[in-house]
Biopython code that builds the backbone (N, CA, C, O; Angstrom):
import numpy as np
from Bio.PDB.StructureBuilder import StructureBuilder

atoms = [
    (1, "MET", "N", (-6.930, -12.292, 13.965)),
    (1, "MET", "CA", (-7.983, -12.929, 13.747)),
    (1, "MET", "C", (-9.133, -12.015, 12.902)),
    (1, "MET", "O", (-9.416, -10.869, 13.253)),
    (2, "ILE", "N", (-9.685, -12.613, 11.867)),
    (2, "ILE", "CA", (-10.584, -11.797, 11.125)),
    (2, "ILE", "C", (-11.913, -12.310, 11.682)),
    (2, "ILE", "O", (-12.232, -13.494, 11.783)),
    (3, "VAL", "N", (-12.638, -11.246, 12.027)),
    (3, "VAL", "CA", (-14.055, -11.525, 12.435)),
    (3, "VAL", "C", (-14.954, -11.265, 11.460)),
    (3, "VAL", "O", (-15.906, -12.020, 11.261)),
    (4, "CYS", "N", (-14.766, -10.302, 10.840)),
    (4, "CYS", "CA", (-15.710, -10.053, 9.429)),
    (4, "CYS", "C", (-14.934, -9.419, 8.410)),
    (4, "CYS", "O", (-13.995, -8.628, 8.497)),
    (5, "HIS", "N", (-15.512, -9.925, 7.429)),
    (5, "HIS", "CA", (-14.931, -9.244, 6.153)),
    (5, "HIS", "C", (-15.737, -8.875, 5.218)),
    (5, "HIS", "O", (-16.866, -9.366, 5.208)),
    (6, "CYS", "N", (-15.368, -7.970, 4.260)),
    (6, "CYS", "CA", (-16.269, -7.704, 3.005)),
    (6, "CYS", "C", (-15.522, -7.728, 1.895)),
    (6, "CYS", "O", (-14.475, -7.086, 1.801)),
    (7, "SER", "N", (-16.045, -8.541, 0.873)),
    (7, "SER", "CA", (-15.495, -8.737, -0.492)),
    (7, "SER", "C", (-16.384, -8.064, -1.436)),
    (7, "SER", "O", (-17.583, -8.332, -1.507)),
    (8, "ILE", "N", (-15.780, -7.162, -2.186)),
    (8, "ILE", "CA", (-16.492, -6.468, -3.142)),
    (8, "ILE", "C", (-15.721, -6.586, -4.515)),
    (8, "ILE", "O", (-14.501, -6.463, -4.623)),
    (9, "GLN", "N", (-16.602, -6.841, -5.552)),
    (9, "GLN", "CA", (-16.454, -6.917, -6.948)),
    (9, "GLN", "C", (-16.769, -5.620, -7.620)),
    (9, "GLN", "O", (-17.862, -5.081, -7.445)),
    (10, "LEU", "N", (-15.679, -5.010, -8.520)),
    (10, "LEU", "CA", (-16.009, -3.570, -8.973)),
    (10, "LEU", "C", (-16.297, -3.809, -10.482)),
    (10, "LEU", "O", (-15.733, -4.655, -11.176)),
    (11, "PRO", "N", (-17.128, -3.057, -10.831)),
    (11, "PRO", "CA", (-17.834, -3.023, -12.333)),
    (11, "PRO", "C", (-16.621, -2.581, -13.168)),
    (11, "PRO", "O", (-16.628, -2.848, -14.369)),
    (12, "ASP", "N", (-15.746, -2.032, -12.713)),
    (12, "ASP", "CA", (-14.643, -1.656, -13.842)),
    (12, "ASP", "C", (-13.215, -1.221, -12.986)),
    (12, "ASP", "O", (-13.314, -0.910, -11.799)),
    (13, "ASP", "N", (-12.130, -1.222, -13.546)),
    (13, "ASP", "CA", (-10.952, -0.715, -12.850)),
    (13, "ASP", "C", (-10.499, 0.494, -12.620)),
    (13, "ASP", "O", (-9.391, 0.743, -12.144)),
    (14, "SER", "N", (-11.444, 1.403, -12.988)),
    (14, "SER", "CA", (-10.916, 2.991, -12.912)),
    (14, "SER", "C", (-10.706, 3.249, -11.301)),
    (14, "SER", "O", (-11.327, 2.737, -10.370)),
    (15, "THR", "N", (-9.704, 4.142, -11.272)),
    (15, "THR", "CA", (-9.310, 4.687, -10.169)),
    (15, "THR", "C", (-10.284, 5.301, -9.174)),
    (15, "THR", "O", (-10.178, 5.165, -7.955)),
    (16, "ASN", "N", (-11.329, 6.053, -9.849)),
    (16, "ASN", "CA", (-12.563, 6.525, -9.207)),
    (16, "ASN", "C", (-13.336, 5.543, -8.421)),
    (16, "ASN", "O", (-13.744, 5.677, -7.268)),
    (17, "THR", "N", (-13.495, 4.406, -9.319)),
    (17, "THR", "CA", (-14.454, 3.295, -8.858)),
    (17, "THR", "C", (-13.860, 2.627, -7.379)),
    (17, "THR", "O", (-14.609, 2.407, -6.427)),
    (18, "PHE", "N", (-12.477, 2.363, -7.362)),
    (18, "PHE", "CA", (-11.713, 1.913, -6.286)),
    (18, "PHE", "C", (-12.171, 2.820, -5.093)),
    (18, "PHE", "O", (-12.871, 2.491, -4.135)),
    (19, "VAL", "N", (-11.615, 4.032, -5.373)),
    (19, "VAL", "CA", (-11.662, 5.131, -4.252)),
    (19, "VAL", "C", (-13.155, 5.305, -3.708)),
    (19, "VAL", "O", (-13.311, 5.456, -2.496)),
    (20, "ARG", "N", (-14.237, 5.289, -4.551)),
    (20, "ARG", "CA", (-15.524, 5.370, -4.069)),
    (20, "ARG", "C", (-16.020, 4.071, -3.434)),
    (20, "ARG", "O", (-16.857, 4.110, -2.532)),
    (21, "ALA", "N", (-15.596, 3.102, -3.818)),
    (21, "ALA", "CA", (-15.947, 1.908, -3.226)),
    (21, "ALA", "C", (-15.470, 1.745, -1.541)),
    (21, "ALA", "O", (-16.017, 1.217, -0.573)),
    (22, "LEU", "N", (-14.184, 2.471, -1.726)),
    (22, "LEU", "CA", (-13.616, 2.553, -0.036)),
    (22, "LEU", "C", (-14.389, 3.205, 0.779)),
    (22, "LEU", "O", (-14.795, 2.855, 1.887)),
    (23, "LYS", "N", (-14.676, 4.631, -0.081)),
    (23, "LYS", "CA", (-15.567, 5.735, 0.764)),
    (23, "LYS", "C", (-16.860, 4.950, 1.181)),
    (23, "LYS", "O", (-17.275, 5.025, 2.337)),
    (24, "ASP", "N", (-17.399, 4.307, 0.364)),
    (24, "ASP", "CA", (-18.731, 3.748, 0.678)),
    (24, "ASP", "C", (-18.660, 2.495, 1.780)),
    (24, "ASP", "O", (-19.673, 2.250, 2.436)),
    (25, "CYS", "N", (-17.597, 1.803, 1.949)),
    (25, "CYS", "CA", (-17.369, 0.581, 2.651)),
    (25, "CYS", "C", (-16.824, 0.931, 3.992)),
    (25, "CYS", "O", (-17.249, 0.387, 5.011)),
    (26, "VAL", "N", (-15.846, 1.873, 4.002)),
    (26, "VAL", "CA", (-15.233, 1.967, 5.238)),
    (26, "VAL", "C", (-15.866, 2.824, 6.376)),
    (26, "VAL", "O", (-16.205, 4.005, 6.296)),
    (27, "ARG", "N", (-15.953, 2.034, 7.400)),
    (27, "ARG", "CA", (-17.015, 2.523, 8.227)),
    (27, "ARG", "C", (-16.152, 2.246, 9.847)),
    (27, "ARG", "O", (-15.270, 1.398, 9.981)),
    (28, "PRO", "N", (-16.597, 3.072, 10.857)),
    (28, "PRO", "CA", (-15.958, 3.230, 11.989)),
    (28, "PRO", "C", (-15.756, 1.677, 12.634)),
    (28, "PRO", "O", (-16.767, 0.975, 12.628)),
    (29, "GLY", "N", (-14.738, 1.200, 13.090)),
    (29, "GLY", "CA", (-14.482, -0.076, 13.654)),
    (29, "GLY", "C", (-13.605, -0.972, 12.765)),
    (29, "GLY", "O", (-12.952, -1.931, 13.178)),
    (30, "ILE", "N", (-13.686, -0.439, 11.188)),
    (30, "ILE", "CA", (-12.616, -1.193, 10.333)),
    (30, "ILE", "C", (-11.279, -0.838, 10.765)),
    (30, "ILE", "O", (-10.901, 0.325, 10.908)),
    (31, "VAL", "N", (-10.589, -1.846, 10.963)),
    (31, "VAL", "CA", (-9.036, -1.722, 11.516)),
    (31, "VAL", "C", (-8.026, -2.030, 10.216)),
    (31, "VAL", "O", (-6.820, -1.823, 10.347)),
    (32, "MET", "N", (-8.495, -2.461, 9.139)),
    (32, "MET", "CA", (-7.521, -2.636, 8.216)),
    (32, "MET", "C", (-8.171, -2.839, 6.715)),
    (32, "MET", "O", (-9.275, -3.375, 6.620)),
    (33, "VAL", "N", (-7.494, -2.421, 5.609)),
    (33, "VAL", "CA", (-8.282, -2.649, 4.302)),
    (33, "VAL", "C", (-7.099, -3.276, 3.388)),
    (33, "VAL", "O", (-5.939, -2.871, 3.317)),
    (34, "VAL", "N", (-7.640, -4.275, 2.763)),
    (34, "VAL", "CA", (-6.779, -5.065, 1.698)),
    (34, "VAL", "C", (-7.331, -4.714, 0.284)),
    (34, "VAL", "O", (-8.513, -4.957, 0.040)),
    (35, "VAL", "N", (-6.636, -4.231, -0.527)),
    (35, "VAL", "CA", (-7.121, -4.024, -1.695)),
    (35, "VAL", "C", (-6.265, -4.827, -2.782)),
    (35, "VAL", "O", (-5.044, -4.693, -2.863)),
    (36, "ILE", "N", (-6.964, -5.621, -3.560)),
    (36, "ILE", "CA", (-6.312, -6.397, -4.715)),
    (36, "ILE", "C", (-6.529, -5.852, -5.937)),
    (36, "ILE", "O", (-7.691, -5.721, -6.322)),
    (37, "LEU", "N", (-5.489, -5.462, -6.713)),
    (37, "LEU", "CA", (-5.824, -4.560, -7.783)),
    (37, "LEU", "C", (-5.481, -5.681, -9.056)),
    (37, "LEU", "O", (-4.784, -6.695, -9.008)),
    (38, "PRO", "N", (-6.222, -5.113, -10.166)),
    (38, "PRO", "CA", (-6.002, -6.177, -11.482)),
    (38, "PRO", "C", (-4.777, -6.011, -12.164)),
    (38, "PRO", "O", (-4.428, -6.846, -12.998)),
    (39, "SER", "N", (-4.004, -4.903, -11.869)),
    (39, "SER", "CA", (-2.950, -4.419, -12.570)),
    (39, "SER", "C", (-2.189, -3.429, -11.569)),
    (39, "SER", "O", (-2.683, -2.830, -10.614)),
    (40, "ASN", "N", (-0.751, -3.404, -12.062)),
    (40, "ASN", "CA", (-0.075, -2.359, -11.559)),
    (40, "ASN", "C", (0.083, -0.947, -12.118)),
    (40, "ASN", "O", (0.914, -0.620, -12.965)),
    (41, "ARG", "N", (-0.843, -0.128, -11.523)),
    (41, "ARG", "CA", (-0.933, 1.275, -11.989)),
    (41, "ARG", "C", (-0.955, 2.196, -10.719)),
    (41, "ARG", "O", (-1.819, 2.240, -9.844)),
    (42, "LYS", "N", (0.284, 2.969, -10.836)),
    (42, "LYS", "CA", (0.478, 3.925, -9.749)),
    (42, "LYS", "C", (-0.441, 4.959, -9.488)),
    (42, "LYS", "O", (-0.600, 5.332, -8.325)),
    (43, "ASP", "N", (-1.009, 5.422, -10.326)),
    (43, "ASP", "CA", (-2.180, 6.426, -10.092)),
    (43, "ASP", "C", (-3.158, 5.992, -9.218)),
    (43, "ASP", "O", (-3.604, 6.773, -8.376)),
    (44, "ARG", "N", (-3.676, 4.503, -9.328)),
    (44, "ARG", "CA", (-4.706, 3.924, -8.786)),
    (44, "ARG", "C", (-4.047, 3.540, -7.233)),
    (44, "ARG", "O", (-4.594, 4.012, -6.236)),
    (45, "TYR", "N", (-3.064, 2.819, -7.124)),
    (45, "TYR", "CA", (-2.366, 2.798, -5.909)),
    (45, "TYR", "C", (-2.037, 4.120, -5.043)),
    (45, "TYR", "O", (-2.181, 4.240, -3.827)),
    (46, "ASP", "N", (-1.658, 4.889, -5.773)),
    (46, "ASP", "CA", (-1.313, 6.414, -4.910)),
    (46, "ASP", "C", (-2.810, 6.966, -4.297)),
    (46, "ASP", "O", (-3.001, 7.457, -3.185)),
    (47, "ALA", "N", (-3.816, 6.726, -5.386)),
    (47, "ALA", "CA", (-5.250, 7.516, -4.757)),
    (47, "ALA", "C", (-5.710, 6.564, -3.492)),
    (47, "ALA", "O", (-6.115, 7.057, -2.439)),
    (48, "ILE", "N", (-5.610, 5.246, -3.698)),
    (48, "ILE", "CA", (-6.005, 4.258, -2.609)),
    (48, "ILE", "C", (-5.301, 4.763, -1.353)),
    (48, "ILE", "O", (-5.938, 5.231, -0.409)),
    (49, "LYS", "N", (-3.892, 4.649, -1.364)),
    (49, "LYS", "CA", (-3.238, 5.040, -0.164)),
    (49, "LYS", "C", (-3.598, 6.454, 0.395)),
    (49, "LYS", "O", (-3.777, 6.600, 1.604)),
    (50, "THR", "N", (-3.701, 7.470, -0.460)),
    (50, "THR", "CA", (-3.998, 8.795, -0.115)),
    (50, "THR", "C", (-5.318, 8.751, 0.616)),
    (50, "THR", "O", (-5.453, 9.402, 1.652)),
    (51, "TYR", "N", (-6.288, 8.024, 0.134)),
    (51, "TYR", "CA", (-7.493, 7.946, 0.775)),
    (51, "TYR", "C", (-7.358, 7.401, 2.244)),
    (51, "TYR", "O", (-7.831, 8.018, 3.198)),
    (52, "CYS", "N", (-6.717, 6.265, 2.365)),
    (52, "CYS", "CA", (-6.471, 5.326, 3.495)),
    (52, "CYS", "C", (-5.858, 6.100, 4.467)),
    (52, "CYS", "O", (-6.277, 6.059, 5.624)),
    (53, "CYS", "N", (-4.753, 6.923, 4.096)),
    (53, "CYS", "CA", (-3.847, 7.342, 5.228)),
    (53, "CYS", "C", (-3.984, 8.909, 5.299)),
    (53, "CYS", "O", (-3.371, 9.418, 6.237)),
    (54, "VAL", "N", (-4.719, 9.814, 4.426)),
    (54, "VAL", "CA", (-4.794, 10.943, 4.522)),
    (54, "VAL", "C", (-6.070, 11.694, 4.507)),
    (54, "VAL", "O", (-6.237, 12.724, 5.160)),
    (55, "GLU", "N", (-7.047, 11.102, 3.676)),
    (55, "GLU", "CA", (-8.256, 11.587, 3.491)),
    (55, "GLU", "C", (-9.300, 11.041, 4.323)),
    (55, "GLU", "O", (-10.363, 11.638, 4.496)),
    (56, "ASN", "N", (-9.007, 9.836, 4.887)),
    (56, "ASN", "CA", (-9.985, 8.994, 5.640)),
    (56, "ASN", "C", (-10.642, 9.941, 6.709)),
    (56, "ASN", "O", (-9.849, 10.632, 7.349)),
    (57, "PRO", "N", (-11.950, 10.066, 6.985)),
    (57, "PRO", "CA", (-12.299, 10.810, 7.937)),
    (57, "PRO", "C", (-11.929, 9.871, 9.482)),
    (57, "PRO", "O", (-12.099, 8.667, 9.676)),
    (58, "GLY", "N", (-11.460, 10.763, 10.286)),
    (58, "GLY", "CA", (-11.310, 10.108, 11.767)),
    (58, "GLY", "C", (-9.920, 9.747, 11.933)),
    (58, "GLY", "O", (-9.259, 10.315, 12.803)),
    (59, "THR", "N", (-9.421, 8.883, 11.207)),
    (59, "THR", "CA", (-8.050, 8.276, 11.557)),
    (59, "THR", "C", (-7.335, 7.543, 10.298)),
    (59, "THR", "O", (-7.991, 7.095, 9.358)),
    (60, "ARG", "N", (-6.236, 7.486, 10.361)),
    (60, "ARG", "CA", (-5.338, 6.698, 9.430)),
    (60, "ARG", "C", (-5.978, 5.484, 9.280)),
    (60, "ARG", "O", (-6.446, 5.012, 10.316)),
    (61, "LEU", "N", (-6.145, 4.745, 8.080)),
    (61, "LEU", "CA", (-6.441, 3.358, 7.969)),
    (61, "LEU", "C", (-5.243, 2.564, 7.478)),
    (61, "LEU", "O", (-4.649, 2.832, 6.433)),
    (62, "PRO", "N", (-4.911, 1.525, 8.333)),
    (62, "PRO", "CA", (-3.858, 0.665, 7.750)),
    (62, "PRO", "C", (-4.448, 0.043, 6.315)),
    (62, "PRO", "O", (-5.650, -0.121, 6.107)),
    (63, "SER", "N", (-3.505, -0.237, 5.467)),
    (63, "SER", "CA", (-4.163, -0.881, 4.202)),
    (63, "SER", "C", (-2.720, -1.434, 3.553)),
    (63, "SER", "O", (-1.596, -0.933, 3.588)),
    (64, "VAL", "N", (-3.194, -2.628, 2.969)),
    (64, "VAL", "CA", (-2.560, -3.287, 2.065)),
    (64, "VAL", "C", (-2.937, -3.223, 0.618)),
    (64, "VAL", "O", (-4.077, -3.570, 0.309)),
    (65, "VAL", "N", (-2.098, -2.816, -0.303)),
    (65, "VAL", "CA", (-2.573, -2.568, -1.625)),
    (65, "VAL", "C", (-1.545, -3.489, -2.605)),
    (65, "VAL", "O", (-0.357, -3.222, -2.782)),
    (66, "THR", "N", (-2.218, -4.549, -3.156)),
    (66, "THR", "CA", (-1.173, -5.312, -4.082)),
    (66, "THR", "C", (-1.875, -5.832, -5.378)),
    (66, "THR", "O", (-3.105, -5.841, -5.436)),
    (67, "ASP", "N", (-1.159, -6.233, -6.342)),
    (67, "ASP", "CA", (-1.489, -6.622, -7.742)),
    (67, "ASP", "C", (-1.869, -8.071, -7.553)),
    (67, "ASP", "O", (-1.295, -8.879, -6.823)),
    (68, "GLN", "N", (-2.836, -8.261, -8.258)),
    (68, "GLN", "CA", (-3.306, -9.859, -8.343)),
    (68, "GLN", "C", (-2.337, -10.722, -8.749)),
    (68, "GLN", "O", (-2.326, -11.895, -8.374)),
    (69, "ARG", "N", (-1.486, -10.235, -9.512)),
    (69, "ARG", "CA", (-0.251, -11.124, -10.260)),
    (69, "ARG", "C", (0.580, -11.689, -9.215)),
    (69, "ARG", "O", (0.996, -12.846, -9.281)),
    (70, "LEU", "N", (0.862, -10.821, -8.147)),
    (70, "LEU", "CA", (1.685, -11.363, -6.999)),
    (70, "LEU", "C", (1.157, -12.278, -6.288)),
    (70, "LEU", "O", (1.909, -13.132, -5.818)),
    (71, "ILE", "N", (-0.115, -12.337, -6.051)),
    (71, "ILE", "CA", (-0.897, -13.299, -5.317)),
    (71, "ILE", "C", (-0.846, -14.652, -6.091)),
    (71, "ILE", "O", (-0.505, -15.714, -5.571)),
    (72, "LEU", "N", (-1.215, -14.500, -7.362)),
    (72, "LEU", "CA", (-1.229, -15.660, -8.334)),
    (72, "LEU", "C", (0.320, -16.346, -8.238)),
    (72, "LEU", "O", (0.462, -17.529, -7.930)),
    (73, "LEU", "N", (1.352, -15.537, -8.513)),
    (73, "LEU", "CA", (2.682, -16.101, -8.523)),
    (73, "LEU", "C", (3.066, -16.732, -7.142)),
    (73, "LEU", "O", (3.705, -17.784, -7.153)),
    (74, "SER", "N", (2.717, -16.156, -5.966)),
    (74, "SER", "CA", (3.109, -16.754, -4.797)),
    (74, "SER", "C", (2.152, -18.004, -4.416)),
    (74, "SER", "O", (2.431, -18.759, -3.485)),
    (75, "THR", "N", (1.144, -18.134, -5.120)),
    (75, "THR", "CA", (0.300, -19.552, -4.690)),
    (75, "THR", "C", (0.777, -20.397, -5.659)),
    (75, "THR", "O", (0.752, -21.541, -5.205)),
    (76, "CYS", "N", (1.283, -20.369, -7.005)),
    (76, "CYS", "CA", (2.098, -21.184, -7.799)),
    (76, "CYS", "C", (3.267, -21.850, -7.471)),
    (76, "CYS", "O", (3.651, -22.803, -8.148)),
    (77, "ARG", "N", (4.031, -21.344, -6.249)),
    (77, "ARG", "CA", (5.172, -21.666, -5.949)),
    (77, "ARG", "C", (5.070, -23.161, -5.114)),
    (77, "ARG", "O", (6.092, -23.708, -4.700)),
]
sb = StructureBuilder()
sb.init_structure("model")
sb.init_model(0)
sb.init_chain("A")
sb.init_seg("    ")
for serial, (resi, resn, name, xyz) in enumerate(atoms, 1):
    if name == "N":
        sb.init_residue(resn, " ", resi, " ")
    sb.init_atom(name, np.array(xyz, "f"), 0.0, 1.0, " ", f" {name:<3s}", serial, name[0])
structure = sb.get_structure()
Protein backbone atom coordinates (compact mmCIF):
# COMPACT_ATOMS: atom_id res chain seq x y z
CA MET A 1 0.00 0.00 0.00
CA ILE A 2 1.33 3.43 -0.92
CA VAL A 3 0.81 5.78 1.99
CA CYS A 4 2.47 8.84 0.52
CA HIS A 5 4.12 9.58 -2.77
CA CYS A 6 6.06 12.44 -4.22
CA SER A 7 5.92 13.23 -7.92
CA ILE A 8 8.54 15.58 -9.33
CA GLN A 9 8.84 17.05 -12.80
CA LEU A 10 12.40 17.95 -13.64
CA PRO A 11 13.42 20.98 -15.72
CA ASP A 12 15.74 18.93 -17.95
CA ASP A 13 16.81 15.34 -18.48
CA SER A 14 20.47 15.57 -17.51
CA THR A 15 21.94 12.87 -15.32
CA ASN A 16 22.96 15.42 -12.68
CA THR A 17 19.41 16.75 -12.45
CA PHE A 18 18.03 13.27 -11.72
CA VAL A 19 20.64 12.51 -9.07
CA ARG A 20 20.27 15.95 -7.47
CA ALA A 21 16.48 15.44 -7.27
CA LEU A 22 17.00 12.11 -5.54
CA LYS A 23 19.42 13.64 -3.06
CA ASP A 24 16.94 16.44 -2.32
CA CYS A 25 13.92 14.16 -1.91
CA VAL A 26 15.16 10.97 -0.28
CA ARG A 27 14.59 11.14 3.46
CA PRO A 28 14.58 8.61 6.30
CA GLY A 29 11.43 6.50 6.13
CA ILE A 30 11.28 6.30 2.34
CA VAL A 31 11.17 2.61 1.48
CA MET A 32 11.32 2.68 -2.32
CA VAL A 33 12.01 4.98 -5.26
CA VAL A 34 10.44 4.70 -8.72
CA VAL A 35 12.09 6.74 -11.46
CA ILE A 36 10.55 7.07 -14.92
CA LEU A 37 13.11 8.18 -17.48
CA PRO A 38 12.26 10.01 -20.72
CA SER A 39 14.66 7.85 -22.72
CA ASN A 40 16.93 4.86 -22.37
CA ARG A 41 20.40 6.15 -21.43
CA LYS A 42 22.76 3.83 -19.60
CA ASP A 43 24.76 6.61 -17.92
CA ARG A 44 21.65 8.09 -16.32
CA TYR A 45 20.35 4.66 -15.25
CA ASP A 46 23.74 3.77 -13.75
CA ALA A 47 23.98 7.07 -11.84
CA ILE A 48 20.52 6.64 -10.32
CA LYS A 49 21.19 3.02 -9.33
CA THR A 50 24.60 3.96 -7.91
CA TYR A 51 23.04 6.63 -5.71
CA CYS A 52 20.25 4.34 -4.49
CA CYS A 53 22.38 1.24 -3.93
CA VAL A 54 25.81 2.59 -2.98
CA GLU A 55 25.91 6.30 -2.17
CA ASN A 56 22.60 6.72 -0.35
CA PRO A 57 23.39 7.69 3.25
CA GLY A 58 22.20 5.16 5.76
CA THR A 59 20.98 2.20 3.79
CA ARG A 60 20.47 0.78 0.34
CA LEU A 61 17.28 2.12 -1.14
CA PRO A 62 15.23 -0.24 -3.33
CA SER A 63 14.58 1.40 -6.67
CA VAL A 64 12.81 0.81 -9.95
CA VAL A 65 14.14 2.73 -12.93
CA THR A 66 12.23 2.44 -16.18
CA ASP A 67 11.81 4.13 -19.52
CA GLN A 68 8.52 5.95 -20.17
CA ARG A 69 8.19 4.12 -23.49
CA LEU A 70 7.83 0.81 -21.65
CA ILE A 71 4.98 2.22 -19.61
CA LEU A 72 3.27 3.59 -22.71
CA LEU A 73 3.66 0.26 -24.52
CA SER A 74 2.25 -1.73 -21.64
CA THR A 75 -0.82 0.53 -21.31
CA CYS A 76 -1.58 0.33 -25.04
CA ARG A 77 -1.95 -3.45 -25.09
